[in-house]
Structure formats: C-alpha cells, structure tokens
N, C-alpha and C positions, 0 to 999 in steps of 0.2 A: 710886461709892458702895459697890459690893460689896466693895471692898478695905479698907474702913474698919476692919472688925473682924478681918480675916485678917492681912494683912501690909502695912499702909499705909506708904508710903515717905516722904511728906512732906505737910504741910498748909500752905497759903499764905494769909495774910490780907492784904487790901489795903483801902485807904481809898477808898470810893466818893466821887467828887468832888461829886456832887449831894446825896446824903443824909448822907454822913459816917458814921463809925463810932459817934459818940455818939448819933446818931439811931437807929441800929440797937440800941444798948444800951437806949435808952428803950423801944423796942418790946418788948424782952425783959425789961423791968422790972429792969434791972441798975443798980447805982449808977454815976453819972457820975463819971469820973475824968479827970484830965488826960491828954492824948494823948502817950504816949511809948512807947519800945520795951518796957520792962519791964512797963508796965501792959497793953499790948496782948497780950503773951505770956501774962501771968497770966489775962487775960480769956478768951483762947481755950483755955487749958489747963483752966480751970474749967468751960467749957461746950463739950463736944466737938461738939455739933450746930451751934453757931455757927461753929466752925472749919471743919467740913466744908462748910457752906453757902457760906462765904466762899471756900473753896478751889474749889468747883464754879463759882462765878461768875467767879472769877479765871481758871480754866482755859478756860472758854468764851471769855473775852476774849482771852487771849494766844495761844491756839492757833488763832485764826482765820487763814485765808490772808492777809488784809490785814495783820494784825500781823506774820506771818512775813515779809511783803515789806518792811514799814516798821516795825521794832521801835523802841519808845521806852521805855527802861528808866530814865530819870532819876528818876522818882518812885518807882520800885520799890527803888532803892538805899537809900532811907531807911527801908524797912520791915523789921521783924524777921521772921524766917522760922521757922515751926514745922516742923522736919523731923526725920527719923529719924537720930540720930547714931550713929556706930559704937561698939560696945562694945570694939573692939580698936583698936590703933594702926595696924594695917595697913588696906589697902583693904577696905571693907565689902562683903559680899555682899547679895543682894536680900532676904534674910530676917534679917539680923543687925542690925536697927534697933529702937529703942524711942522712944516719944514723949518729947521733951525740948526745951527751948529752948536753942539754941546761938547764939553770936555769930559763929562762923566758918563760911563756906560750905564745901562739899566742894571739894577741889582738882581741877584739870583731870585729873590722873591717876586720881583716884578716880572721877570722872564717866565717864571713858573706860572704865575697867574695868567699872563698873556697866552702861554701855550695851552693852558686848560681851556681858555675861551676859544682859541683857534681850533682846538681838538673838537670841541662841541659843535662848531660850525663847519668843520672840515675845510677850513680856508688854507689850502695847500700852498699857494703862491706866497701869501703873506707869512705863513709859518716858515717857509724856506728863507725868506729875508731875515726873519728873526733868528733863525739858525745861523745864518751868515754873520749876523751881528754878534751872537754869543761866541762864535769861533774867533772872530777878529779881536774881540775884547778879552779873550782868554777866560771867559766866564765858565766854560765847560770843563776846565781843568780840574780833575779830581772831584767833580760835582755829580755824585750819584743821583741826587734829587732831580737835577735838570736833565741828565741823560735818560732817566726813567721817563720823565715827562715827554722828552723828545721822541723816544722810541714809541711811546703810546700814541703820540700825535701822528707819526708816519704810519703806524699800523692802522689807526682809525681812518686815515685817508687812503688806505689800500696800497701804500708804497712799501711793500714788504721787504724789498731788497735793502732799502735804506734803514728800515726798522731793524732788520736782522743784523746789519753791520754795527749799529749802535748797541743792540742787545748783546752781541758777542763781546763788546769791550767792557761791559758792566760786570764787576766782580760780585758785588752783593746784590743779588736779584731778589726783590720782594714779591709777594703774591700778586700785587697789582700789576707788576711788569709781566709776570708769566701770563696772567689773565688777558692782558692787552695783546700779547703776541698770539696766544691761542685764539682769541676772538678775531684778530686780524686775518690769520690764515683761514679760519673757518668761514668767515664772511666774504672772502675774496677768491673762492674757488680752489683753495689748497687744503682740502680736508685732511689728506693723509699727513701733511706736515703739522697740522694742528694736533693730530693724535700722537705723532712722534714727540712733539714738544710737551704734550701732557705727560707722557711717560718719563721724559727727562726731568720734568718738574718733580714727579714722584721720587725719582732716583736721587735727586738732590736734597730730599728730605722736606720739601715744601708741601704743606697740606692744602689741597684744593678747597675752595669755599663755594658758597652758593652762586658766585659769579663765574666760577670756572666751569662747573658741570653743564650749564645750558649750552655752551658753545662746543664742548666735547660731545654732547649728545647730538647737536646739530651736525657735526662732522660725521658721526657714526651713521646718522640717517641719510645724509647726502651720499655717502659711500656704499650704503646698503650692507654694511658689515653687521649682520644680526648678532653673531656670537659676541663680538666685542661690545656691541650695544648692551647686551644682557649683562655682561660683566661690569660695565660702567654703571648700569642700573643697580647692581648689587652693591657697588661701592657707594652709590648715593644713599642707599638704605642704611648701610653700616655707619656712614658719617652723619646720619640723622638729617639729611637735607630733603627727604622725600616729602615732608610737610610744607616745604617752601613752594609757594604757588608758581613762581617763575620756573623753578626746576621741574615741577610737575607738568607744566604746559609744554616744556621741551621734551619730556618723556612721551607725552601724547603725540607730539609732532613726529618724534623719531619712530615710534611703533607704527604710526599711520603710513610713513614712508616705506617701512618694511612690509606693509600690507597685513600686519598682525592686528586686526581690529578687535580680536578677543582680548589681547593684552591692553589695547587702548582703553577698552571698556573697563577692564579691571583697575587700571591706574586711575581712571576718571572716578570710578565708584569709591576708591580709597582716599581720594583727595579731601582733606579737611576743609580747605578753602578753595573756592572756584571763582575766578573773575570772568569777564566777558570773553577774554582771549581763550580761556579753557573751553567754553561752549563753542566758540568759532572754530577752534582746532578740531573738535569732535565733528562738527558739521562738515567742514572741508575734507576731513579724513574719510568720512563715509562716502562722500561724493567722489573723491579721488579713487576709492577702491570699489566703485560700482555698486554701492548700496544707498541709492538716493532715498529710498523709503525710510531707512534708519535716520538719515539726516533730517527728514521731516519730523520724526519722533523726538529727536533731540531738540529741535527748534520749538516744538510744543512744550516740552519740559522746561526749556529756558524761559518761555513766556510765563509759566506758572510761578517762576521765582521772582518775577517783578523786574527782571533786567530788560532794558530797551535795546533792540537790535541796532547795530551800527552798520556802516557801509560794508565791512568785511562779512558780517552775518548775512546781509542781503545778497552779496555776491555768491556766497555758498549756496543759499536757498535758490537763487536764480539758476545756478548750475544744476541743481537737483531737478528743478522744473524742466530744464532743457532735456535732461536725460529721460525724464518720465513723460515728456510732451504735455506737461500740466499747464495748459494755456490759461485757464481761468485763474489759478493761483498766481501765475506770472503777471496777469493783468492787474490783479489786486496789489501785488508788490509794486508794479509800475505806478499805480495810483498813489500809493504811499510815498514813493520816491518823489513824485511831482509835488504832492501836497507839502512835503517837508523840505522842498527845494534842495534835494541832495545831489542833483546832477551837477551843480556848480562845485560841490565839495569833492566829488569823486567821479572822474571821467570814465572810470572802468565800468560803472553801472550802466551807462548807455550802451556800451559795447556788449555787455551781457544781455541786455534787453534785445538788442538786434539779433544776437545769437539765438535767444529763446524764440523769437518770432519766426526766424528762418527755420529752425528745427520743427516748428509746428505748421510750416507752410503758410504762414500769414505774412506774405511778402509785402503787402500794402502797409501793414503796421510797421514792419521792419524798415521799409523805405522812409516812412514818416519819421521814425526815430533817427534815422540816418540824416535826414534833412535838418533836424533840430540840433545836431551837433555843430557847434560853432567852430571848433577846431578838430578836424577829422584826422586822426592818426592812422598809421598803417593797419592797426588792428580793426578799426572801424570799417575801412575799405575791405579788408580780408573777410570780415564777417558777412558782408553783403555779397561780395563776389562769389564766395563759396556757397552762400545761401541760395543764390539763383542757380548755381551749377548743380547743387544737390537736389533742387526742386525742378529739374528738367527744363530750365529756361537758360540754356547755354548761350543763346544770342544776347540776352540782357547781361549775362555775366561778362561776356567779351566786351560789350559796350562800356560797362562800368570800368573794366580794366583800362580801356583806352582813355576814358575820362580821368582815371587816376593818374595816368602818365602825364596827361595834359595839365593837370592841376599841380604837378611838381612833387607828388608824393612818391617816394621810392618804394617799389615793391620789395618784399622779402621772399624767402623761399616758400612760405605758406601761400602767398599770393600766386606765385608761379605754379605751384602744384595745383591750386584750384583752377587757374586759367587753363592749364594743360588738360585737366579733367573735363573742362567745358569743351575744349577743342575736340577731344576724342568722342564726345557725344554726337557731334554733328559732322564728323570727318573733315574738320577744318585744317587740312594739311598745310596750306600756305600760311595760315595764321600760326600754326604750330612751328613752322620753320622760322617765322619772324621772332617768335618767343624764344626759340633755340638760339638765335643770333643775339638776342638781348641777354640771355643767360651767360653766354660766352663773354660778351662785352662787359657785363657787370661782375664777373668773377664767381658766379654761382655754379660753375662747371664741376667743382670739386665736391659739392654737396651730394651725397649718395641718394638722398630722397628726391632731390630735383632730377638727378640722372635717371632714377627709376621711373619718375613721372613722365620723362621724355620717352623712355622705352615703351611705356604703356600707351602714350599718346600716338607715337608713330605706328605702333602695331595696330591700334584701333582705327587709325586713319588709312590703313591699307598699305603703308610703306614699310614693309618688314625689313628690307635691306638697311634702311637708315636706322631702324630700331636696333638691329644687330651691331651696326657700327658704333652707336652710342654705348651699347653694352660692352663691346670689346675695348673701347677707349676708357672705360671707368677704371680708376686706380684702386678703388675699394668697392668690391662687389659684396653686398650684403645678401642675406637670405631672401629679402624682399626683391632685390634686383634679379636674382636667379629665377625666382618664382614668376616675376613679370615676363621674363624672356620665355619661360616654359609656356605661360599662358598665351603669349603672342603667337608662338608657333601653333599652339592648340587651336585657337579660334580661326586660324587660317587653314586648318585641316592638315597641317604638316606634323602628324603624330610622331613619325620617326625622329625628326629633328628635335621635337619636344622631349622625347625620351633621352636623346643624346645629351641635351643640356642638363636634364635632371641627373643623369648618371655622372656627368662631369662635375656637377655641384657636389655630389657625394664624395667623389674622388678628391676634390679640393678641401675636404674636411669640414664641409658645412652640413650639419645634420638637418634634414627636412622636418618641418613641423606639420601640423594638421592642414594649414593652408596650402603648403607646397604639394602635399599628397592630393588635395582636392583639385589643384590645377592640372597635375599630370594625369589623373584619372579622367578629367574632363577632356584633355587632349586625346587620350586613347578613345574616348567615346566618339569624338568628332571624326576621328580617322578610321573607326571601325576595327581598332586593334584589341580584339576581345581577349585573346590569350595573354597578351602583355598587361592589359588592365587588370585581369584577374590575378596575375602573378604579383603585381604591385599591391593590390588590396590584401592578399593573404600574407604579404611580407611586412605589413604595417606592424603587427605585434611581434612576429617571430624575429625579424631582423632589426627593426628600428625601435622596438619597444614603445610603439605609439598605439594607444587604444583607439580603434576605429570609432569615429563619430557619425552622427546622423548624416552629415554631408557626404561622407565616404560611402555609406550605404546607398544614398540617393544616386551618386555617380555610377555605382555598379549596376543599379537597376536601369538607369538610362543607357549604360553601355550595352547591357544584354538586350534591352528593348529595341534600341536603334538597329542592332544587328539582326533583329527578327527572332531572337530567342525568347519569345513572349512567355512560353510556359516555364522556362527556367527562371525568368525574372519574377514571375508570379510565385513560383515555389520558394524562391529566395526570400521574398517579402514575408511569406507565411512562416518560414523557418526562423526568422529573426527573433533574437531574444528580447530586443527592445521593441516598443510599440511603433509601427510604421507611421510616418508623418504624411501630411497631405501632399507634400512635394514628391514623395516616392510614388504615391498613387497617380499623381498628375503626370509624372514621367512615363509611367506604364500606359496611361490613357493616351498620351501623345504618340507613343510607339504603336499602340493599337490602331490609331487613326492612320499612321504612316503605312501599316501593313494590313489595314482593313479587317481587323478582327473585332467585329461588332459585339459579340457576346462578352468577351473579356473587357472591352471598352465600357460597356454598360455597368459591369461590376466595379471597375475602377472608378468610373464617374460617380457611382453611388457613394463610394467611400470618400471621395473628394468633397462631394456636396455636403456630407455629414460633418466633415472636419473643417472645411473652409467654405461656408455657404456664401460668402461675399466675393469669392474669387471668380470673376466673370470669365476668365480664360478657359476654364474647364468646360463651362457651358458652351462656349464657342467651339471648342475642339470637338465635343460630342455632336453638336449641330452640324459641323463640317463633315463629320463622318456619315451622318444620316443623309446629308445632301449628296455626297458622292455616291451613295447607294440608292439615291432617288426615293428615299423614304420621307416624303414631304410632310406627311402627317406628324411623324416624330419630330421633324424639324420645327414645325409649328408649336408642338408641345414644349420643346425646350425653350423656344423664344417666349412663349407665354409665361414660362417659369421665370425667365429673366426679367420680364416686365413686372411680374408679380412681386419680385424681390427688390425692384427699383434699381437694378444693375444696368450699367451702360458699357457698351463696347468702346474702347478708346479709338478715336479716328485714326485711320492710317495716313501717314505722311512720309515724305522723303526729302532729304537734304542733298544739295550739291554746292560746291564752292567754285566761284569764278572771280579771280582777281581779288582774293581776300574778302570777298563778299559772299555770304552764305545765303542761298536761295532755298525756300521751303515750298513744297508742293503738296496739296491735299488731294484726295481722290476727286477726280472731275474738276479740279481747280481751274477757274477761269478769271482769277483776280490778277494774274501776272501781266505785266505790261507787254510781254511778248506772246500773249496767249494765241493770237491768230497764227503767228509763225510756228508756234509749238504744235498746234493741232493740225496745221497743214503738213508738218513734218511727220506726225503720227500717221496721217492718211497715206502719205507716200510710203512709209515703212510697212504699213499694213498691206498695201498692194504688192510691194516687192516680195514680201514674205509669202503671200498667196501664190505668187508666180513660181516660187521655189518649192511649193507643195506643203506649206505649213497649214495644219488644221488645228484651230484653237481647242484647248482643253477647258471646257466650261464647267468642270466638276467643282471648281472652287467658287463658282457663283452660287450663292445661297438663296436664290430666289427662283420660284417656279414660274419662269417667263419663257418667251420664245427664244430660239437659239440665236437669232440675229441680235436680239436685245442683250443677250448674255455676252456675245462677242464684243458689242460696243462697250459694255460695262467693263470688260477686261482691259480695253484700250484706254479707259479712264483711270487705271491704277496709277498711283502717284510716282512709282519708280519709272514708268514709261514716260511720264511727263518730264521727269528730271533728265532721263537719257536724251529725249528729243531736244530739250533746252541746251544740254551740253554739246550735242552734235552741231547745233546751229552756231554756237558761240565759241567753239574751239577749233583749232586747225587739225588737219589730217595727222594721225599718229599720236595725238594727245590722249593720255590715259584718262578715262572718265571714272570719277569716284562718286558713289552714291551711298547714302545711309538711309535705311528704312527702319521704322520703329516696330514693325510687325514682321512675321515670317513671310518670306517671299513665296507667292503661290506657284503652283506647278507650271502654269502657262507662262507667267512672267519669267520664270527660270528658263524655259525653252526659248522664248522670244529673245531674251538677253543673249543666249548662246548664238542664235541665228544672226542677230544684229552685229555681234562682235566679228563674225565671219564676213557678213555682207558689207559692212562699212570699214573693215580692216582696223578695228579699234579694240583696245583692251578695256574691259569694263570691270572695275573692282566694286562689288556691291556688298555692303554689310547689312545683314538683317538682324533680328533680335537674337538669333542663335549663333551665327558664325559669319565668316567671309566667303564670298564666291568670286573667284577670279575667272572671268569669261574671256577666252582668247581663242581665235580660229575655230569657233563653234564648239569649244569644249569648256567645261567648268572644272575648276580645281577640286570641287567636292566630289566629283565622280557620281553626281546625282544622288549623293548620300547625305541628306540633311533632313 
C-alpha cells in the first residue's frame, strides 16, 4: 500500500471466480461493460483504488506458500496487466516506470535485471509485485535463470520460507544459488540450516567457492561448534582459499567467537593480505575475550601500516578503554571523533563514549555527551541509566528512567535490569512494584534475566515473600535465578532456607558454578551455620569438581571468624596453598573487632595495610576496636595515619521510601523540610526508652568526649532520623523499611529492637552486610551480625 504513491511497480487485476469483476463494479456504482482486456484496463485506470484493492487481493493469493508450491497460471494468462512500462528501450530501473496499460510483459532479461537491483536494495514489497507479474505472465515457466534470481532475492530479504520453496523447485542448482541460500540462513539466525545446506551442496557434487566459505564460517562461529569450524578451516586450506582476504577475515571472526585467540593470532600472522576489516576483527576479538591490552597492541601495529582507523576501529578501541578505565586515551579518541565530525556518520560512537565516561565515573562528561545526542535511542538511555546506577547515584538513575518514559522511548530488558538494580540500592520497594507492573504490561515477564533482577530487587528491598513468588512463577529458572534466590535468603539471615534452595537446584540438574558456591557459603556465614558451610567448601572439588577460588577461601574465613573461631580462621589462612588476599585479612580483622581480640586484630590490620593501603575501611575497623577498649591514644594514631594517607571515611546515610519518593538522611541531618517534627519525635522516643530502662551503648562513638555528648551523637545517627520520619508519616501497622550504607552500630541495633516493640511496628533495616528484621523487640539476626 505504501508504494502506491511513491514508485509503484505494477498493479495486477484478476477476476474473482465467485463474485466476478462485474459484481465489484456494481458495488462501486460503475457502469457495467462487457468483460474484455481493454475494458478492464480502462476501468482500473479510471479508479486507482479499485486497481490497488484488486492487486492487494491478488498478491495475498499468489504469494501464499501453497501457491508457490503448486502454481496454476492458466486463468492468469487471459488477464491484462496494469504495470509500469519502461520509458526507455533498455532494461528499466526500479524508478523508471509510469502507469500505463501494455500488452507485452517484461522480458526475462528485464525481470532478471530488475530482480538484481531489488536484491541489492532489499526492496521486498516491490520485488513481490514483480514476482506476481512474472507468475501472471508465465515468465517463470521452466526459467531456471529467473527462479535462481528470485530465490536469491527472497534469501537476501530474509524471507527464507519463500526462498526455500523456490529453491526446492529448481532442478539445476548452480553455485550462486547454493551460496545465496547458505548466506540467507546464516545471516537470518538459522545457522544450523546453513550448515546442513552446505553439506547438501557438497553431496550434490557442487564445489564451494570463496563466496561460500565466509557464511559457513559465520554459521560455525554463531553456533560455537569448534570441531566443525576446524574441519571447515581444513577444507578452506585444501581448496586454496586461505589466501582470500574475505575468507581469512571470516576465519578470524569465527575463532574469536570460539574464544580461541591463539588460533586467531595464527591465522592473522599467516594472512598474505590484510585489509582494515582484518585489523578491526582482531581488535574486537581481543576486547570480546577480555584482553583489552592486546587490542591496544594491535591498534598500534595497525597505525604503523599507514591504515586510517574507521568507526568500527574506534568502537573497538573505546570498548577496550572502557574495560581498562583508560580515561585519558578515551578523551583523545573523543577529540578525534569531534574533529573529524564522525558522530554524524556513526551514532554508535556517542553511545560508546557515554559508556566509557560512566565506567570511569565521569558522569558530568557522560551527561554532556548524552545531551549532545540529537536522536537518543534506547542504548543511549540505557548507558546513562545504568551508569548512574553503577556509580551509586540510584536516585538520578530512577529520575532518568522516568524521563525516558515521558519522552516516549520504550525501555528494553537492559533498561529494566538497570532500574531494578538502582531500586535495590535504596530499598525503593514501591518503585520496584511499579516497575514490576510495567514488566507484566509490556510482556517482559518471560525474560529470565528480568525475572532474576526482580528476585534480586525484592529481596534487597526487604520483601522476601514477593521475591519467592516471582521465583516460583518463573517458567525457566537459570543458574543465575537459583543463585539470586539463595543470595536473597542468605542476606536475610535465613541460612536453612538458602541451603534448601541450593540443594533443590542440584536436584533439578543444574550444576552450581563458582558464583553459586560463593552465595551459599555467604548465606551460611550470615546464619552461623559453620558445619554446613565447611561441608560445602570441602565438597567443591570432591563432589562438584570445582576448584576453590579466592572468593571461597574468603567466605570460609568469614564464616569461621563470625562464629568466634578466630584461631581456626587464622590457622586456615596460614595453611592455604595460595597467597591470602587483603579481603581475607579484612574479614579476620572484622571478626576480631566483633569478638574483641585486639592482638590478632593488630596482626590482621598490618597485613591489610600492606596489601591495600588505600582501603579506609580497615583503618576504621581497627580504630573502632581501640575505641571500644578505650585506648584513645591508639585511636588517635590510626586517625593520624588516615590523615597522612589522605583517606576519607564515607559519610553515613540512610534511605527510606514514602509514596514512591525516596528520602535520604545524613548523620545529624537538619536539611529536611520536616526536621523539627523529626527531632521532636526522636526526643520523645529517647524519653520513652529511658523509662523502660534503656542505657545507651556509647562504645561505637569514636570520640573522647563526655557521656551525655556521646548519647546525643548516637541519636543523630541517620537510621534513627529515617525511623522517626517514617513513624511520623505512616499509619499504625505499616512496615518501616530503611537502607543504611554502613554497618549498623550496636546501640542503634538495640534501639531499633526497642522501638519495634514500643511502637508496635516492624522495622526492616538493611545495612552494608545484611538485613535486620526488628519485630516485637527481637531481631532476625539473633544479634549475630
């Protein structure tokens, strides 16, 4: 329909056997005339809508798969054809036609030339009209030349069903036809059919050429069939096509998809001729396989050959910069892109630049690039939304998502995963529920990765029941989905449930990987399941044939340390065959602070300081331990060391959500519009807690000041401000949900338990380590955190 006014190729009128043309004329209130060619032509010329309608009906009939299998054109031969006749005596082009009635159909050569032009431009609709013309004029009868051209046309347009039907009717198939079909299947997501067709071609005695092998190699790479790919490579060498640069480039691409970069390098070194695509394939291959440094080396070698980088080269190098956080080189490439005005040529470059700046935490530069994009696609939005989310600015990430919806840009599953990741950072439960509704409405429910992100978001927002419901409703549970559910139970301190999910996963035939073992060991650590955790650790290699990694050793150290088995944890670290990491020593240091073992804490802290001198957390942990023991001189020494190294403790803050609006509170925050009511509520709570006998634990106050000052400093903690705000603005019985970026201190933990009992409220608090469910004066962690 849309080609009718632009450049219509032909219109075909046919007589309907049931109603007839005269019946149609009556409906249109046109004069009845005897049925003949001239009359029909004039009728259709006088009423274009009638011609178009009849053509549409005719097209639907003749282009059906059944008609292509069993064409019957006897009745069509008697019909006149309204088609676009050439203005010139030579073969017409696709745009050199005007409406006229002609008595002679296009010749075979003319149809073939037109088909070639339409194949090159992938003009499917016009090609279908030409196909209809050839059928109605009987041009295709016993015409292998046109059948071959027609099959190649449909294959190039991605219409493989039609292409296969025509292909099956051709008796004498030449190499061009086989290549067209192999290419069509390989380029349209049917790689296995492409390989089957390649073997059929060989069995019929047709010899592949240098146009066959590139798409066979592509099919092998897309399927990941390494052995078949190697055999095809051998056939390439035997047939003498290894020197062909096009075939060589496809060999590079295939082996890079296999992850066999040693083979890629061997093929590249043996290439007699290399073009820019060869170098680009090497660069992208190294980046895809996690070797960005090698990509830079190839780029430097390419520069020495005198070749000039194109957009594909720059995209590969920008990806390498992103992986290596190479900000300065990325800025240099940005300057080159701007100077050469390449952003107008390739819109993908600006998205890569946004991704680079986000990965390097340069959100101002990323936002500026985003503003410069005249036409923002989903990838542009995704880069910035996920960038803010990854750089701990969840609020801006959610604001951008809302703006994206208002601007009419449809999110995809990548967007939704990034947004859910932002929601779980700040416990935005109500916003997560809104996103969940959007997911169901837009049909993303069946995507396993989106479902997994929902499981993770709900569990980290403190709504474990909803997380489990999403998990149970998933039609396809992947390893990542099972691991997310195990992790969810783990951070809520429900170790037994986490173990149950883990064992169910194994029973269902899903083999756990390194990440799954890390999550279940962490769950055991949070719940204090020492024996169960040790059993799983020792079963890694014996039962599952998984080599324990550094993360697993760290989990076991944390498990033993939290449980108070400090000496066992220390002996385990010393007996390890691999070199302990700073994380292992930091876990032991944290356990020493928890169980007040100063001597071992000092030893652990020394190891951490040597291996990770910039990690401020370990200095704070040791300082807290000294403060709890009232060793103020040692506290001052640690603080002086922190100042000397230029380190800063991150400020403590807490989030709470009210009506899909997230409120943030800092320590001693007085910037909130309800500050007077909040502090009045805190004074009320303080008095009521004193009446029930609460005595503040000031050991977590790291300043050598008077006791009353310490107590006041405790009531300025951000989580208490958030609780007071929630008590003021929510009704009785409403669950209060708080997220804190640091570990909750001992007194805030006790106060939260008392408030839950005093105010008859459930308080769900998530700190940097785990969840605490305060209800009726009891915490779900059992004071084990």
